[in-house]
C-alpha positions, -999 to +999 in steps of 0.1 A: +000-001+001+013+034-010+023+056+020+005+090+026+025+119+036+010+138+064+000+172+052-032+179+072-055+165+101-073+142+078-041+125+065-030+122+102-062+103+110-060+082+081-024+071+086-027+068+124-062+054+127-053+020+142-027+035+165-052+061+178-077+035+186-052+013+202-037+041+223-069+050+241-065+088+234-099+103+235-111+114+202-116+149+214-078+152+219-069+138+184-067+173+166-047+188+196-023+159+193-019+163+156-010+199+163+016+192+188+031+164+168+034+183+135+050+212+153+070+192+179+056+211+208+069+199+242+050+222+266+049+201+296+073+222+316+046+250+315+021+228+334+041+205+355+071+205+377+095+176+387+104+175+422+125+151+445+110+128+470+121+098+491+151+116+504+161+125+468+159+088+456+128+093+435+112+122+417+075+130+413+055+152+390+035+180+404+008+200+386+018+237+387-011+252+366-043+263+385-062+233+374-066+208+345-099+191+336-103+155+326-094+149+289-089+187+284-051+186+275-026+164+258+012+164+261+042+150+241+068+130+263+100+125+246+119+092+249+154+097+265+166+062+257+154+035+233+170+003+227+167-036+223+175-053+255+207-071+243+221-037+232+214-020+265+249-022+282+268-015+250+248+017+244+253+029+280+290+023+275+294+038+241+269+067+237+285+098+252+265+112+281+238+085+281+248+067+313+252+101+330+216+113+319+200+080+329+218+078+362+205+113+370+169+105+357+169+073+379+184+091+409+213+067+411+239+094+410+231+112+443+265+101+459+285+114+430+303+147+433+307+169+400+338+184+389+323+219+398+315+207+433+350+194+437+363+228+427+341+245+452+352+223+480+388+229+472+386+268+474+411+281+500+399+289+535+399+328+530+376+326+501+352+301+518+351+322+549+345+354+528+315+336+511+300+324+544+304+361+559+286+374+528+257+350+534+253+358+571+252+397+563+227+390+537+205+371+561+206+398+586+198+424+561+167+403+548+155+401+584+157+439+589+138+445+557+110+423+571+110+442+603+122+410+623+143+416+653+167+387+646+173+359+621+155+328+632+163+303+604+199+299+590+210+275+562+249+271+558+249+241+535+278+228+515+301+259+520+332+240+533+330+252+569+355+233+589+359+233+628+382+264+629+358+284+607+328+274+628+347+288+660+356+321+642+322+328+629+308+330+664+272+323+652+256+323+686+266+359+691+252+371+658+220+349+659+212+343+696+174+336+688+179+310+661+152+283+658+167+262+630+203+258+619+215+236+590+252+229+585+246+201+561+273+188+538+303+208+554+338+197+568+331+196+606+351+168+622+356+175+658+327+165+681+338+188+710+340+218+689+305+210+674+290+204+707+306+236+722+291+258+694+256+244+690+247+242+726+250+281+728+218+281+710+192+276+738+160+282+717+171+260+687+143+236+676+160+220+646+197+211+638+209+193+607+246+182+607+241+155+579+268+147+555+296+161+579+327+138+587+320+144+624+290+120+622+314+091+610+339+098+636+317+098+667+293+076+686+260+087+703+280+108+728+278+140+707+241+135+699+232+131+736+254+159+745+237+182+719+202+172+730+209+176+766+226+210+761+199+224+737+168+221+759+142+227+732+156+207+703+129+188+687+146+177+655+182+165+651+196+153+617+159+149+605+150+126+634+127+136+662+142+139+696+123+129+727+114+166+730+093+167+698+060+184+699+041+213+683+070+228+663+082+196+649+047+186+637+042+221+622+076+217+604+066+183+588+031+196+581+047+225+561+034+251+585+069+262+599+099+268+576+123+294+565+095+320+556+076+311+587+100+298+614+073+299+642+081+311+676+079+292+710+056+318+726+030+323+698+023+288+682-009+282+701-035+267+678-009+266+649-019+231+640-056+236+639-057+240+600-032+210+593-047+185+571-017+166+560+013+153+581+043+133+567+061+118+598+079+091+577+114+081+587+116+103+618+128+076+642+098+082+664+097+057+693+065+068+710+036+088+694+021+097+727+027+135+730+002+161+740+007+179+706-002+146+687-040+149+695-072+153+677-077+185+699-045+201+685-050+187+649-087+184+644-086+187+606-059+161+599-070+139+571-037+123+558-010+108+580+022+090+571+039+069+598+061+048+576+097+040+587+091+046+624+097+018+650+070+031+676+082+002+697+071+020+730+035+019+721+012-011+719-009-018+688-040-013+707-030+020+722-020+034+688-052+023+672-070+038+701-051+070+696-056+072+659-093+066+663-096+098+679-088+117+647-123+115+632-112+134+600-084+110+592-092+094+558-058+083+545-031+065+565+003+051+555+021+027+579+045-002+575+026-036+574+036-056+593+046-030+617+035-010+648-002-012+639-001-050+634+004-073+604-030-074+586-044-045+566-081-057+571-077-056+610-063-019+607-093-010+585-117-027+609-102-008+639-102+025+619-134+024+600-133+062+588-102+054+565-108+056+528-073+048+520-046+026+535-011+028+520-025+045+490-050+018+483-087+022+485-102+005+516-128-011+496-103-028+472-084-041+503-116-056+515-124-071+483-090-086+479-092-103+513-067-112+538-038-118+514-039-083+499-004-069+492-006-046+523+026-027+516+022-023+478+030+013+477+064+014+495+086+020+465+115-004+457+145+020+456+178+010+438+208+001+460+244+003+451+279+004+464+299+036+463+324+020+439+299+005+416+303+018+379+275+042+366+265+018+339+258-010+364+237+013+386+216+022+356+212-014+345+200-023+380+176+008+382+162+008+348+135-018+353+117+007+375+114+032+346+113+010+313+083+008+291+081-014+259+064-019+226+069-042+196+068-029+161+046-046+135+037-040+098+013-057+073+039-085+069+052-094+103+056-085+138+091-078+152+106-108+172+124-086+196+106-059+216+117-024+219+122-008+254+124+028+262+128+054+290+107+085+290+123+117+295+126+133+330+090+146+330+075+113+320+097+093+343+085+114+372+051+099+370+047+076+399+022+046+403-014+049+417-043+025+416-064+054+409-043+075+387-051+109+374-032+107+341-027+081+314+003+073+292+005+056+259+033+050+234+026+065+200+046+062+167+042+094+145+049+086+108+052+120+091+059+103+057+031+079+062+052+049+067+071+030+094+105+040+081+097+076+091+083+068+125+093+087+155+083+074+189+068+095+217+047+089+248+014+107+249+002+121+284-033+133+291-054+137+323-082+112+332-094+130+362-098+167+373-064+177+387-056+209+408-025+229+415-001+210+437-016+176+430+008+148+422+003+134+387+002+096+386-003+067+362-012+031+366+018+010+359-004-020+351-031-004+332-059-030+324-043-058+345-063-071+374-059-098+399-070-124+372-036-116+355-017-115+390-017-076+396-007-077+432+023-101+425+033-081+393+035-048+415+066-065+432+085-052+403+082-016+417+072-020+454+080-040+485+056-066+490+051-092+518+078-116+516+064-141+540+033-144+518+050-154+487+074-179+506+043-195+520+029-199+484+061-212+472+065-238+499+031-251+494+037-254+457+071-270+464+057-298+486+031-305+459+057-311+433+077-333+457+047-355+464+043-363+426+076-382+420+066-412+400+080-435+373+064-450+342+069-484+325+070-482+288+040-498+272+050-527+249+032-539+219+034-546+182+056-523+162+038-497+139+035-512+104+058-503+075+043-484+046+066-502+021+046-516-009+055-549-023+043-539-057+071-514-059+048-482-061+063-451-044+048-433-014+038-399-024+050-372+000+035-335+002+058-311+020+061-273+024+096-276+040+124-267+016+149-290+031+127-320+026+120-311-010+159-308-015+173-338+005+146-364+002+160-383-027+151-421-020+134-439-048+107-453-025+091-417-022+081-391-045+071-356-041+036-342-051+022-307-049-013-318-041-018-327-005-050-347-014-029-371-036-003-377-009+002-408+013+023-387+037+019-350+048+051-334+061+043-300+070+054-271+091+018-262+096-004-275+124-028-300+110-061-295+128-096-300+118-099-268+101-068-275+079-080-309+071-113-295+060-096-268+039-070-289+023-090-323+019-066-343+042-082-375+052-078-397+083-060-423+062-031-401+053+000-401+075+012-369+091+044-358+107+025-347+139+010-364+168-023-350+184-016-327+214+022-326+207+021-291+223+024-309+256+060-315+245+069-287+220+056-257+239+077-248+269+051-241+293+032-273+284+063-292+286+070-281+321+034-288+332+036-323+315+069-331+334+058-316+367+025-335+367+043-367+359+074-364+381+071-333+402+107-320+400+129-344+383+167-337+387+171-335+351+147-307+344+152-273+360+125-260+381+102-241+357+074-215+364+048-203+337+047-167+347+011-164+335+000-186+362+027-192+389+043-159+394+037-158+431+054-191+434+084-179+415+087-147+438+086-171+468+113-193+453+134-162+446+132-149+481+140-183+495+170-186+476+182-151+485+177-158+521+195-190+520+224-174+500+218-198+469+223-191+433+195-169+421+202-166+383+172-173+360+165-176+323+133-165+308+120-181+275+089-174+254+064-202+252+066-209+216+097-192+200+128-209+188+165-198+184+165-183+218+144-152+205+135-129+233+153-151+259+169-133+288+194-143+316+190-122+347+193-122+385+169-091+389+135-099+403+120-067+389+134-076+354+118-110+356+084-096+363+087-068+338+097-091+310+062-106+311+051-075+292+068-088+260+047-120+258+040-152+277+071-167+292+085-195+314+111-188+339+137-216+348+165-216+373+197-212+351+222-239+348+250-218+364+276-245+362+275-263+329+299-287+315+322-267+293+341-276+262+373-258+255+360-234+282+329-226+262+292-234+269+276-259+245+242-279+241+234-309+222+206-312+197+193-350+197+169-361+170+141-385+182+120-403+157+085-415+169+068-443+151+041-447+179+031-433+213+010-463+222+027-487+223+058-465+227+081-469+197+108-442+196+143-441+180+173-420+187+193-408+158+230-419+160+240-383+150+235-354+173+244-318+167+269-302+189+262-263+193+289-243+208+289-207+221+313-184+205+328-168+237+343-182+268+319-190+294+316-164+323+291-156+351+303-119+353+273-097+355+284-078+324+285-111+305+247-116+309+241-093+279+266-112+257+246-133+235+275-153+222+286-162+257+254-177+271+237-189+238+247-214+212+221-213+185+235-183+167+254-210+148+226-214+123+229-179+110+261-162+123+297-171+130+298-210+129+313-230+156+302-267+147+318-301+152+308-335+139+296-361+165+327-384+168+352-356+168+333-340+197+330-371+216+367-380+213+380-345+224+354-344+251+364-376+266+401-364+266+393-331+281+373-343+310+384-380+314+349-394+311+333-422+290+309-407+267+289-439+266+279-434+302+267-398+294+249-412+263+230-438+284+219-412+308+206-389+280+190-418+263+171-427+296+160-392+302+146-389+267+128-421+271+112-407+303+101-375+287+081-392+259+067-418+285+056-390+305+038-373+276+020-405+267+010-411+304-002-377+312-018-371+277-030-404+263-049-384+236-015-382+218-021-416+204-027-419+167-021-448+143-014-424+114+011-402+130+049-403+126+070-375+139+106-362+143+115-341+173+145-322+184+155-327+220+180-300+233+202-312+263+228-296+283+252-312+308+259-297+342+295-297+356+288-334+370+281-345+334+244-350+343+220-342+315+195-314+318+164-312+293+163-277+278+134-281+255+117-303+228+112-289+194+090-300+166+098-309+130+106-276+112+130-265+139+149-299+135+154-293+097+177-264+101+207-282+113+209-306+083+212-276+060+246-266+076+260-300+086+273-312+052+303-331+068+305-370+068+299-382+101+300-418+116+268-435+128+263-472+139+252-478+103+285-464+088+290-432+071+262-407+067+262-371+053+241-345+066+224-339+033+212-375+035+196-370+067+160-370+056+165-402+036+171-420+068+144-403+089+119-413+063+133-447+061+130-451+099+096-437+102+077-451+072+099-482+062+107-494+097+144-493+089+168-491+117+201-479+100+217-449+118+191-450+146+189-468+181+156-478+195+149-466+229 
């Protein structure tokens, strides 16, 4: 279809009709969107402001305009970083400034000092003192202009003030009535000097010494001396002292600050109008205080108590105290914590609450006892001081990434695109009841995909007012039927014990299913060989079969109705039989319900139903159904100090497409967004060949499932990684280190069967026959399990070839990776043109299908071994 260049609004709608419908953008905003896209108008800065929160470890987006009605405005959000997942680390390393920008956007650079900061800190003492004196004189001047008798609030932060300078400044003489003093980020080192100077301020309510060396060089003696020497001190280094009261509450409630320092003698009734109080992380041990009462704060509707031990108060006493605040509607508190371990019990004790931890009370009641009580306590990235910036970004990016997959009329991309919105978009935090919505959008100014530019589109879905935080739903459209609460673990801390209990119950169920099957014996499947010499007609749509099947007993036909044998890459179901005219008397290269083997989630289900957790198959979870169990398993392994590396694979893709190795729980959960996946424990310690990882593709020929009649080809394909194996964190992004099947299309690293066996035996001092017998027994068990769990697989007119991928661990025990169906088995023979030795003599790769058809349809046993 010819592309349409965008010239006007009608062209825009015509080209983007499907995208507009899929995005959910209201039609009333389509014209405004067109205007902003065509003029590249990024005007969000005029309506919003990004501000730090969570002690600078996150950012949030605040509305700065007076108000914004639902679906009244639309905004373009740029993409700061777009990439395919395997390219992430390389881009961060190679693109100038990218790692720095992402680190700043994701707030993982907060401990880094810029060159300019270093220069400021290295100024000589005279320059520093002169700058501080200027600041002091300026503060005195401002106070006089306001008619104040003295300065009450003084901030001397990051000015390079050392002990000698603090003494020389004689602050207590210049500012005797000081209520708040911040010396944050200076060079104070001597505890005695600090105590001597700050205890001269007898009216001081708040003192901040954070980020000074003195805090690392002393114990609690300095703190105790300061608190004892400053009789009215309520806040020390952001923590409440035992003397906290009305002033501290006023400060946390935004009433008192630099512009309104408050005064000890005229603060009566100052808290009457207070509606919101954030007391999070204030080290409060007891909440019982005459200032913390419904009498003093009758209008209080929001209270945040997160991060406080409150160990001096009983649960019942705290609940009784909070019940007195009749206007209290929203509460945030650690669960389990000082109010108990159950959200439902808290709501029952405080019936006026409409929100608990940011979640509607009605939703918590609907979800029941196992609701994710602490779902909105954010998961903040952690790092060490010497951790490279790239690693910090890789660890943090799963909290910010979004994804889409490109598609045109011909196909959909096999690999998803991930992106990070710019600073404005990334500041949108999660809410179960968001006031904004975000959707990716591809603008195609030339009317085709080649010209596409990606944006995110932001618009309000509720009425919003000045000062409101702007939020979005990270899991839009995903409810509990799709494991919403468990998936929120990617961004928030969730109750570990709940998931561990779910996992332990599941694990016990698996352990109780350990069984073994006995192969059903019977008469072998009949040969199709015709005594009259007539050939067997074969219909196929697989190029390799057309090229390599040259035996005189078979001839090719282009009409499936005339064929005796249908060898196809398509699924032969009732609909296809009806369309093509295939009859029940024709032989096909598929068994009914073979999906129980060739689709990864069904294979795992089949084997776990049959054997629970056999040693030769890594414990596997289908993320669509067993995410909670996986999360519990992850936490147990982390608790016990065990290997916690996992591999994620799509249900039904081959050649390791969209396959990822990671130890990051948030990554595991977020990768669900690119399609249904299984998650398996990674084989961290495989057997290596010449220092490289490898796996083995065995070809299994199945004549019958009942009775069981399967054959193993004498020739298997060795697939070698191109790079030396490593578990270094950076190597997890190296495809050619951890995967092998690039050998079909990329740099080949392939060996014949006997050559590999000989060298492997020499390298590891083992007998391959012992390994082969273990592999053979495992493969037999796999097919027996399928026949037992799914007896509907039996068909007298089915013959099939399967690929079975096997890896050896460091103890040379086989591990089943997957079972693939016929078309995926045909790739190897195209590239293996070498002569190899089987039990029947010499066989060339290009003769492969002659022997496959001979075994399956003529009952020959050359180059195969019956299992």
